[in-house]
N, C-alpha and C positions, 0 to 999 in steps of 0.2 A: 322104623318103615321104609322102605325102598318105592318110589316111584314106579309106576308101570311106564316103562319106556315106550311099549308100542301105542299109546293112546294117541290119536288124531288132538290135533289143537283146535279144532272144532267143536262145535257145540251140537253135532249131528246126532248123537249120543249124549241124548239131556241126562240120564242114570248117572254117568261117568264126570261131569262136567268137574270134581273136586278132584280129580283121578289124571289130570293134564299136567304135565309140567310146565307149571307158567312162569316163562323167563322176563321178569321184571314187571316192568307194570305196562307192557305192551297190551292193547286191548283185545279181548276175546269177541267178535264179532258174531252172531249164529248168522251159518250159512245157510238157512232155512227158517220159515216162520214158526214160531212158536205159539202156544195155548197158554193163556192167564187166564184162569177161575173160568176155565171150559169155553170160554170167548175167544177166538181165532183173532191173531197179532197181524199184522199188515208188516212186510220186510220190503224195504225201497230195493234190494238188492236181486229180487228175486220177482219184478214184475217190470211188462217194458214200457215206455213212456207215456205212451198211448192207453194205458189202464185206464178204465171209464168207469169202474165200481163204485161205493160208496165207503167211505173212512170217518169213522166217527173218533172224535178228539173229546176226553173229560176232562176238563181244565181243574186244577187244585183250586181248594175254595180262597185262598189268599190271592192277594195283588200281586204277590211276587211269583206266585204258581199261574197265574195268568198271563203276565210277561216273560215267563220261561216256556212255558204251553205255547204263547205267539211263536216262539221260535222256530220248534218241530213243526208246528204247521206252516210257517212260510217257509221253510226248507223242503218240505213233503209237497205243497203247492207248486212248488217252483220246477219240482224234477214231475209232477204228474197233473200237468194242467187240465185234463180231459176229465178227472174222477171228481167225484160230489163229495162235497164235507159238511160234516154235520158235527157243529160244535156246543158241546154242554159248559154253560158259564152260568157264573154268578152274577145277577143282576147290580149288584154294589160296584162292579166295574163294567157297568154297559156302556159308558163313554166310547171305552177304549175296544171293546168287542166289536161294536158298532161299525169302527172303523177298519175290519177285515172283510175284505171285497170277498162276493161269489161264496159265500158260507151260508148254513141253515142255522139257527141259535135256537138251541131250547135251552130254556132258563129252570135251571133247579131250583128248590129250596133252598132262602137264604141261608147264609153259615153263620156261626156266631161270630160277633162283632164286640172289639175290645171296649167301646164304648157304651154301647145298650145291654150290652150282655144276653142278647136274644139271639135267637136264630138254633140251629140244628145242628148238632155233633154230627149227622150223616145224610150229607144233601146228596148222597150220589147213588142210592140204595136202587133207587127206580130207575134211574139214567141206565143203571148196569143190567138192569132186568130186562130193560127194552133192545139195548143192544145185543144183547146175546138172544133175543128172540129174534132180530131183525138179521142178525148174522147168520142165523139157522133156517128161515124163511128164502136167501140169497147165497146159500154155501157157494164159496169161491170167488163170490162177488161184493162182498161189505167184510168190512175188518176193523177192528180195532187199533188204532193208532197214535193213541196217546192216553196214558191214565197214569195211576201211580204206580208202574209194575217196574221198578228198577231191578237189575241182576242179583242175584246172590251173595257175587263177589264185588259189589261197589265200595261196600268199606276198606277191605283188603288193598283196592286199587286207588282208594281216597279219589274215587270221583263224587263231583255233586250229583243231585237228584237229575239235573236236566241231562249229563252227560250220560248217564248209567241208564234213564229211560230211552235215550236217543240210539244207544248200544245195542237196547234191546230189539228195536227194530231195524237193525242192521244200518243205523245212520250215523256215519263219524261226522263231526261237528266241525271238530278241528280249529283252525281259527277263527269260526263264526261262532264258537263256544259262550255264548253270552246270551243274555237275554233281548226279545225283539219288542222293539213302542213303536207303536205306528203313529205318527204327529202328521201336523197339518198346519196349512199356511196360517191359520187362526191362532193357532199357539205361539208361532212365532211374533205373527203381530203383537199378539198381547205381549210376549216376553217383551218386546222392543218399547211398548209403550211404557212396561213397569219400570226398566231400567232408565228411561229418559225421566222419568217423572220421580225417581230416588237417587237420580245422579248417582247411579252405576256403570261401569264400562265393561263391555265383553271379556268375559274372562279372569275378571280382576274382582271376583266376591265368592264367598263362600253358601252354599247352602245347606242349613243344616234342618236334620227330621228327628225330634226327640220323642218321638210317642210310639208307643205300641202298645203289647200287653202289659201289664203290671211285671211279670215275670223276665219280660225282655228290656224292662228300663233302664238307662243309666241315671245315677241323679239327676235332675234338673240345675241344682245349684253347681254340679260341675260343667254342664253344657254352659252355665252362665260365666262360669270362669273360664273354659275354653276359649268362649267370643271373645272376651276382654285380650286374653294370652296372644291369639292370631292375629287380633286387631294390634296390640303392640308391637310382634314380632315384624309382621309382614303389611300392615296397613290395609289389609284385608276387613271388610264388612261381612258381617252374616246376613241369610236372609233365612227366617225361619218357617219351613213348610211343614204346617201340624192340622191335625183337628184343632177346633179353637178349643176343647177340654185342656190343652196344655197350658192356658194362661199367659199373661204377659211376662216377659223378659224385661229387667230394668236396666239393662246396658244400654252405653251410650251409642246413637247411631245404627243399635240394631234394626229390622226391617222386619216386620210382623206380618207374613204371610199365610194366614190360617185361613181356611175355609176355600181354598182355591180350587177349583176343579182339577180333575185329573190332568185332561189337557195342558191347563196352564200350569202347572208344577211341571209336566215335559217342557214347556218352553222355557221356563226357568233353568232347568238340570242342563239345557243342550246349549247355555249361553255361558254357564257356571264355570268356573275355575278350578273350584275343589268341593268335594261333599265329604258329611260328616253326618253318619247316621248308624241304626241298629240295626239286627237283626228283623228286618222289614219291608213291606213292600217299596216305599220310597228309594230303599239302597239296591234294590234291583231295578226299578228303573233308573239310577244312575248307570248302574254298569252298562245299560244297553247305548248310551254314551260315550262308552271309553273315558267316563269321566274320572280322574283321579281321585280316590275316595276312600276314606277308612270307615271300617264297620266295625260295629263294638257288640260284642257277645257277652250275655250278662248269663242266661239261662243255662245251665249247666246237664240238662239232660241231655240235648237232641248234641251230635258229633259237629262240629261249627262247619268242618270243611265239606260236609254234605249237603248243608244249607245256604251257605254263603252265596252273596251275590257274586256270582263268576265274571270276574273280568282281569285283564293282567296289570292292571293299573291301580290295583287293592292291595291295601293293608289290612288285617284284622285283628284287633284286640282281643287275644285271648287270656291275658295275662292271670285273671281269675280261674282259670277253666282246671288247670294241675296246681295250682299253688295253693299257699296258705290264704292268698287275697280273697276277698269278696269279689272282686270286680277289676275291670281293666284301671287302672289309675289313671288320673287328670292328666300326668306327667307322660305317661306313655303314650296317649291317645295325641294330646298336644305334640309330641316329637315326632310322631308317626306322621300328623298334617304338617309339618314344617319340614320333615323329609321328602315328602311327596310335591310340597310347593315347589322347596327348591331344584328340583330334578325333573319338573312338569312336563318338558320337552321331552323326553326319553325315560319317565320313569318305569317303564316295564322294564328294560335294559338295567335300570341301577338298583333294583331288588334282588339280593344275593342269589344264586344260583346253589340249590345243594348238591356237594359232591356226590352224594351217595345216589341218588334218582334222578338228578339233572333238571328238578324240577324247580321253580321259583321258590323262594323262603315265604310264602305270602303271610306268615302269622306271625305275630309280635308277645314274648312274654314277659316284656319289662323295655326300662329304659336306663341310661346311665349318662352322665357326663361324656364319656366316650363315644356314646351313641347306642343304637336301639339292639335288643336282642331278639334276632328272627327265627321260626321254626318253620320247618318243613312238612308238607302231609307225613312224613314217612317218621317225622317223632326228632331229626338232627336237628340240633339247633344251633347255630351263627351268631355268637355272642361277641357284640361290638365293643361291650361294655368294661372288657378286661383283657391284655394282652401281656404272655408272661415268657416273655423273651430270654429265659433264661433253662427255662425246662426243656429237656431232650427226651429220644427215646431210643430204643436199640432195636437192630436187626440182624439175624446173624442166622447162619444154616449149620445142620450138622447132618451125616449121610449115616444111615443103618448099615451093618452088615449087610443084609442082602441089596442094598443100592437106592434105597427111597431114600427122600431127603425131607428132613423138616423144617419149615421155616418159623423160626420165632419174632413175633414182635408183637407190640403192642397198642390193642384197641379199646381198653377199657378204660381208658383217664382219657383227659382233653387234650385231644390234640388239632392242630392245626391245619387248613386246608393245603399248604403245599408239604408241610412234614408228612402228615396221614398218607394222603391221596399219592402224590406223586411219587415218594418212597413206597409204598406198599404196592402201587399198581406195578411198578417197576420190579420189584419182585418177584411178584405174582408170575408176572407177564414171564420172567425168563425161567420158570421152572420148565422143567422137562416134559414133554405131551402124553407120559403114563408112568404108571406105576408110583407114584408121588403121594406123599401125606404132606400136609403143612398143618401146622399148630399157631393159632393165636393163643397167647398168654399172659398174665399180669408178669412185668419183668422189670429189672429196675437196671438202670444203665443210662449214657448218654454219647449220642452220636448228631442228632438231627437237630437245628435250634428251630427255634417257633418264633414266628415275625408276621403273625396276621392274627385275625378275631378267634379268640376262643373256640372250640368246636366241640361239643358233647353230641357223642354218639349210642346209639340204640341199636338194641338187637333188630328190630325191623329197619334202621338204615344201613345195617351190614349186611341183611338179606338183598336189598335191594342194590346195593352197592357191587355185592358178588354178580347177582344177575346181568348187573351193565358190564362187569368184567367178561361176560361169558360162562356162567356159574350156574348151575340150578340147585335149589337145596333137595338134597337126597334124606337127611336122616333129621331127627331131632331126639337128644336124648335129656328127662330131666329127672330131677327125684319123684316129683307130685306135679300132679296136674293143678292142684290148688295151694301146694307149698312154695316158699322161695327156695333158693339156690342156684346151684351152677348148672348152666346147662351147654350141653356140645353140640354143634351142626357140623354135618357133613356136608360138602358139595361136591359135585362132578361135573367136570368140563362139559358143556352143552353139547358142543360141535364132534364130541369125542363118544358119547354112550351109545351108539349104533357099533361101534367098532369091537372087534372081538378084542378079549385080555382084557387087562385090568385098566378102567378109564381113569385119568386123573385127579385128586380125590385132596379136597383142603378141608380140613377140620378146624373149627374153631372152638376154644372156650370161651363162654361168658359169662360173667356173673352180672345180674342186674337183679334188683328188687322182688321180683316175683317169679313165681314157676313158669311153665307154658305147656303145651301140646307137646304129647312123646311123638306125633305124626306130623311129619312134614310137609305133607300134603293139605291136613287141616288147618295148619299153621297161614303157611302161604294163602291159601285162599279162605282165610275165616279171620284171623288175628291180627295180620301185621298191620295193624292201625292201634296197636296196646298206648299209644302216647294220648290216643281221643277216649277210647272204647276199653271194653275188656268181657270177660266172659258173659256178663248179665246180658248183651249185646248179641247172641249167638240166637235166641230167643227170634229176635226178628229176622235172624235168616235162616232159619227155620220155616217161619210163614213165607219168605218168598218162593224157597224151595217150594214147598207145599201149592202156592199159587201157580206158579211155573209147569209143575208135572214133574220135579225132578225130585220123585218120592224117595229115590234108596238115599241122594244126597241127604234129602230131610230127617230120615230116619237117623242117618249117621251123625247128623250135627247134631238133633234131638239127644241123641244119648250122650255125647260131647258137654252139650246144654246141663243135663241132669247131672253128669258127672262132676263138673264144676261148682255149680250151683243148686245145690238141691231144696224146691221150694214147690209150692203148688201150682206155679205157672209153668216149670219147666218139665212137670211130671205131667202136666195135661198136655205140652204140646209134645212130648215121648209119645203120649197115647193117640195122639189124634195124627201125629207121623204114621205110626203104626199102625191105623187104622187106612188111612189114604194109598198106605205101602201095598195094603192085601185088599184093597177097592174095596174095603167095605164100606167108606167115607166116598161122597162123591168129589172132583176135584175142586173144590171149592173152600179156600181157607175162610176161618174166623176171625175175631178180636183178639 
């Protein structure tokens, strides 16, 4: 399937969002306001700074959801100081919400809590009904500016929920892409007294937050062992911030700080040197301070990069996510903490960068005597545990009778950064600009020495890498959507696709343990996160499409999802997408 080269990269034509050639991971920001579940959304680029209408913010039910929402609220308030702000929030986080100045607060019903197991699973229903009514009462002057409405392509781009929601309203956070936590002098004064009472120094202690929902908990015994390991390695004492339900820790010189207020926890985080926690609210609080942190992911149903505490100083243990191990090992978490502590002055620059998409490889799949194994969002693995200096690879060219050239080199085995990136980029960039065919295939031979960490490539990483070199995915051919087998990907030179004649083409043969989608458009927009998810995640994309009114795309994705996995759930959404498309159902998605 060939991409429609004439499509604009904007999202003005919402029904063609997935028909646009998407170069790499550059974010597509809508050029005009969208509608979500019939509620008009705000767009920061379409209103003057003196806009004086009303903006609604529906903060997610968790603590992490609130501090992430605070970031968008703060950025929008700075840009539009004359607007009125109405914030729906959960009373459990009242202390922090009340610190946001110049807002109207509406409390929705308290959500489920991991301690009491009480609360509602749907605290937002009435809030959204009220907002819909108020935006209809004041058309053009009232908008929804924050809720859970991330763009359908968020997984393919490796975005957190914070980044995706911000992009939906035209807000590019860039270096401010992290939670926001309002603090006070009282927080700082408390932290000063606490440190003095426990003989602690600024930046010389670890905060650990070991409590969350049962399906997100790392074993308490592991935390206890980690406390001793980091005490022995670095002389660091640990402060446990948690609900009292966590119980006592028997470790020597451990400091129990359970039952503190959120402000008091903020004060301790602001002066800590390191943080270790779970996929839970305190991790997002720590990220607000740019605190070097290790986040441990245990629950495997949620894609880690989507809900991670967003910070350039973070490492995330996902060892059990795509391996035979149930959870991240104690050794991996301990080595990650040591990595950050030893490099704390510039930890954000010491985390390896992915050669494919140039993002930092924040995720960890294991550790060993030589070092850690880092994972990128795009799936590429930089494994410092092993170095194979004797392995090499071959690159060669051949010319066909019609004058086209074929470039042979190996991308299906482990290759070092220097061996693959420097040599392959040099070869590809030297190809003539038109009528050229390139082929990547498994080969044997030896020319280029390996002298760095092992780098394991994935099909996704190759797609991002080629996009960075100026080629976009034109087509994918595979035996079946649900069967494993070889896949052939064809790329076109992005800067030549409008020229007449034959554009430059690069064709890659790839053998990975699963089939893929036959349409390049669908693959790039939907499944370039196969290291973390799969076809079952497409239903969530269908729901997002329906909510935002992308009905053509919703039907197309629903059909792909049903083909990939025939179940009642995928069939139900195929029917719903059809009814939305035919305008038989109103534009409000269900569960």
